[in-house]
C-alpha positions in Angstrom: -32.7 -76.5 -52.9 -33.3 -74.0 -55.6 -31.0 -71.7 -57.5 -32.1 -68.3 -58.7 -30.4 -65.9 -61.1 -31.4 -62.3 -60.4 -30.9 -59.1 -62.4 -29.4 -55.7 -61.5 -30.3 -54.5 -58.0 -28.8 -51.0 -58.3 -29.6 -50.0 -54.8 -33.2 -51.2 -54.7 -33.4 -52.9 -51.4 -37.1 -53.0 -50.9 -37.8 -54.8 -54.2 -34.9 -57.2 -53.4 -36.4 -58.1 -50.1 -39.8 -58.4 -51.8 -38.4 -60.8 -54.4 -36.7 -62.9 -51.7 -40.0 -63.2 -49.9 -41.8 -64.0 -53.2 -39.5 -66.9 -54.0 -39.6 -68.1 -50.4 -35.8 -67.8 -50.2 -34.3 -70.1 -47.6 -30.7 -69.5 -46.6 -30.4 -73.1 -45.5 -31.0 -74.5 -49.0 -31.2 -71.9 -51.7 -28.5 -70.0 -53.7 -28.6 -66.7 -55.5 -26.6 -65.7 -58.6 -26.6 -61.9 -59.0 -25.9 -60.3 -62.4 -23.9 -57.4 -60.9 -24.6 -53.7 -60.5 -25.6 -54.2 -56.9 -25.4 -50.5 -56.2 -25.9 -47.0 -57.6 -28.8 -44.9 -58.9 -31.3 -46.6 -56.6 -32.5 -45.2 -53.2 -30.5 -47.5 -50.8 -27.2 -48.6 -52.2 -25.7 -49.1 -48.7 -28.7 -51.1 -47.5 -28.6 -53.3 -50.6 -24.9 -54.0 -50.4 -25.2 -54.8 -46.7 -28.1 -57.2 -47.4 -26.1 -59.0 -50.1 -23.0 -59.1 -47.8 -25.2 -60.6 -45.1 -26.3 -63.4 -47.5 -22.8 -63.9 -48.9 -22.6 -67.6 -48.0 -25.5 -68.2 -50.3 -24.7 -65.5 -53.0 -22.5 -65.7 -56.1 -22.4 -62.3 -57.8 -20.4 -60.9 -60.7 -19.1 -57.4 -60.9 -21.0 -54.8 -63.0 -19.8 -51.4 -64.2 -21.5 -49.6 -61.3 -19.8 -51.9 -58.8 -16.4 -51.2 -60.4 -17.2 -47.5 -60.4 -17.9 -47.6 -56.7 -14.5 -49.4 -56.1 -12.7 -46.8 -58.3 -14.3 -43.9 -56.3 -13.3 -45.6 -53.1 -9.7 -46.0 -54.3 -9.6 -42.3 -55.2 -9.1 -43.0 -58.9 -12.2 -41.0 -60.0 -14.8 -38.7 -58.5 -18.4 -39.5 -57.8 -20.8 -38.4 -60.5 -23.9 -36.2 -60.1 -26.4 -39.2 -60.3 -24.4 -41.5 -58.1 -26.0 -42.8 -54.9 -22.7 -44.1 -53.3 -22.0 -41.6 -50.5 -23.6 -43.6 -47.8 -21.4 -46.6 -48.6 -18.2 -44.5 -48.7 -19.0 -43.0 -45.3 -20.2 -46.2 -43.7 -18.3 -47.6 -40.7 -18.3 -51.0 -42.3 -17.2 -49.8 -45.7 -13.9 -51.7 -45.6 -15.6 -55.0 -45.1 -18.2 -54.3 -47.7 -15.8 -53.0 -50.4 -13.2 -55.7 -49.6 -15.7 -58.4 -50.2 -17.0 -56.7 -53.4 -13.5 -56.3 -54.8 -13.0 -60.1 -54.6 -16.1 -60.9 -56.6 -15.5 -62.3 -60.1 -16.4 -61.0 -63.6 -17.6 -64.5 -64.6 -19.3 -67.2 -62.7 -19.8 -70.8 -63.9 -22.9 -72.7 -62.8 -22.2 -76.2 -64.0 -25.2 -77.7 -62.3 -27.4 -75.9 -64.8 -24.8 -75.8 -67.7 -24.8 -72.0 -67.4 -22.5 -69.1 -67.1 -23.1 -65.5 -65.8 -21.4 -62.2 -66.5 -22.8 -58.7 -66.1 -23.1 -57.8 -69.8 -22.8 -61.1 -71.6 -20.2 -63.2 -73.5 -18.4 -61.4 -76.4 -19.7 -63.2 -79.5 -16.3 -63.9 -81.1 -14.8 -65.3 -77.8 -15.1 -68.9 -76.9 -16.2 -69.7 -73.4 -12.6 -70.9 -72.7 -11.3 -67.5 -73.8 -13.9 -65.6 -71.8 -13.0 -67.5 -68.7 -9.3 -67.0 -69.2 -9.7 -63.2 -69.8 -12.0 -62.8 -66.9 -9.5 -64.4 -64.6 -6.8 -62.0 -65.8 -8.7 -59.0 -64.5 -9.9 -60.8 -61.4 -6.2 -61.4 -60.5 -5.4 -57.8 -61.0 -8.2 -56.7 -58.7 -6.6 -58.8 -56.0 -3.0 -57.7 -56.7 -0.9 -54.6 -55.8 -1.4 -53.1 -59.3 -5.1 -52.6 -58.6 -4.6 -48.9 -58.3 -3.1 -48.8 -61.8 -6.1 -50.8 -63.0 -8.7 -48.3 -61.6 -6.7 -45.3 -62.8 -6.9 -46.6 -66.4 -10.3 -48.4 -66.3 -12.4 -45.6 -67.9 -12.5 -45.2 -71.7 -14.1 -46.7 -74.8 -10.9 -47.5 -76.7 -9.7 -49.8 -78.0 -13.1 -50.9 -79.2 -12.1 -54.4 -80.1 -10.0 -57.3 -78.9 -6.4 -57.8 -80.0 -4.2 -60.6 -78.7 -1.3 -58.2 -78.6 -3.0 -55.9 -76.0 -1.0 -55.6 -72.8 -1.3 -54.0 -69.3 -3.9 -51.4 -68.5 -5.2 -51.2 -72.0 -5.8 -55.0 -72.1 -7.5 -54.9 -68.7 -9.8 -52.0 -69.9 -10.9 -53.9 -73.1 -11.7 -57.0 -71.1 -13.6 -55.0 -68.5 -15.6 -53.2 -71.2 -16.6 -56.5 -72.8 -17.8 -58.0 -69.6 -19.5 -55.0 -68.0 -20.5 -52.5 -70.7 -21.2 -54.4 -73.9 -24.4 -54.1 -75.8 -23.9 -53.5 -79.5 -21.1 -55.0 -81.6 -20.1 -54.9 -85.3 -19.1 -57.8 -87.5 -15.5 -57.4 -86.3 -16.6 -57.7 -82.7 -15.9 -54.1 -81.9 -18.0 -52.4 -79.2 -20.3 -49.4 -79.5 -20.4 -48.2 -75.9 -22.3 -44.9 -76.6 -25.6 -46.5 -77.5 -27.9 -47.8 -74.7 -31.2 -48.2 -76.4 -33.4 -51.0 -77.6 -32.0 -54.0 -79.5 -34.0 -53.2 -82.6 -32.5 -49.8 -82.9 -28.8 -50.4 -83.2 -26.3 -47.9 -84.6 -25.5 -48.4 -88.3 -23.2 -51.4 -88.8 -23.9 -52.8 -85.3 -26.1 -55.4 -83.8 -26.8 -56.8 -80.3 -24.0 -59.0 -79.3 -26.2 -62.1 -79.0 -27.4 -61.6 -82.6 -23.9 -61.6 -84.1 -24.1 -64.0 -87.1 -20.7 -65.6 -86.1 -21.3 -65.9 -82.4 -19.4 -68.8 -81.0 -21.7 -71.8 -80.7 -22.2 -73.2 -77.2 -24.8 -75.3 -75.4 -24.1 -73.3 -72.2 -26.8 -71.0 -71.1 -25.6 -67.4 -70.9 -27.1 -65.3 -68.1 -26.6 -61.5 -68.0 -28.0 -58.2 -66.8 -26.9 -54.7 -67.7 -29.4 -54.0 -70.6 -32.7 -52.8 -69.1 -34.1 -51.8 -72.4 -34.3 -55.5 -73.4 -37.0 -55.9 -70.7 -35.7 -59.4 -70.1 -36.1 -60.6 -73.7 -33.4 -61.6 -76.2 -35.5 -64.0 -78.4 -32.3 -66.1 -78.6 -32.3 -69.7 -77.2 -30.2 -70.1 -74.1 -29.4 -66.4 -73.8 -31.3 -65.0 -70.8 -31.5 -61.2 -70.1 -32.2 -60.6 -66.4 -32.2 -56.8 -66.0 -35.8 -55.7 -66.2 -35.3 -52.1 -65.1 -36.1 -52.1 -61.4 -34.3 -48.9 -60.8 -36.2 -47.3 -63.6 -39.6 -48.3 -62.3 -39.8 -51.7 -64.0 -39.4 -54.9 -62.0 -36.8 -57.1 -60.3 -36.7 -60.5 -61.9 -35.5 -63.9 -60.7 -35.0 -66.8 -63.0 -35.3 -70.1 -61.2 -32.6 -72.2 -62.8 -34.1 -75.5 -61.9 -37.1 -75.0 -64.2 -36.5 -71.6 -65.9 -39.6 -70.1 -64.2 -39.4 -66.3 -64.0 -40.6 -64.5 -60.8 -40.9 -60.7 -60.8 -41.4 -58.2 -58.1 -42.7 -55.0 -59.6 -41.2 -51.7 -58.4 
């Protein structure tokens, strides 16, 4: 049995199938851990979501910002955007099964066999892993509860930029969601800059990549994340592994074999 952590698919079905072939994926023995953003921007979001759903007994995936956007559009909480490639999913005869499964996916997955944890954008540097797990569960419970419509209606926005224990309701859910699905740059206070999407060595003034924060909570747990294609899979920080290598932008789709940390890439 082998376990593989794979970066953002974003509707790139052909590279995903290519990568599964390249790693000799066997549904009888192997497991896949997907870093979220299964859909959007790529050429076949419906086919990709169906393929992951087909493999769901062997797949553990976290929710990314594009996955949540799809669910919000499906709920009627927002409109599709010009660059979205979600229409085929929304009009598919099996949309309810696909979206129902997706909505029940977590924000954070523990992989104790490899002393690892996966989220879409990383672990906020000033949160302990225990705090991250607890806050992820808060939002996961809302996604499965009657107030999910209220969640999606208030999900969008960049404020508040930082965490506060006194946050409540939709504002608290939004801050948690932004940290797990949109985070790249943070300042010393742990506040997010959500407007900048560039390379790690070109942060806005006063900010830094979250994994370079000087007071990042110490942990021996490996952190696996996607979301940040501009990193090209490199953080240069021990036990922090970037998985998004920009497949949808013409880069590659990468799998990290957790058993021995070998990287396998399928170029797009």
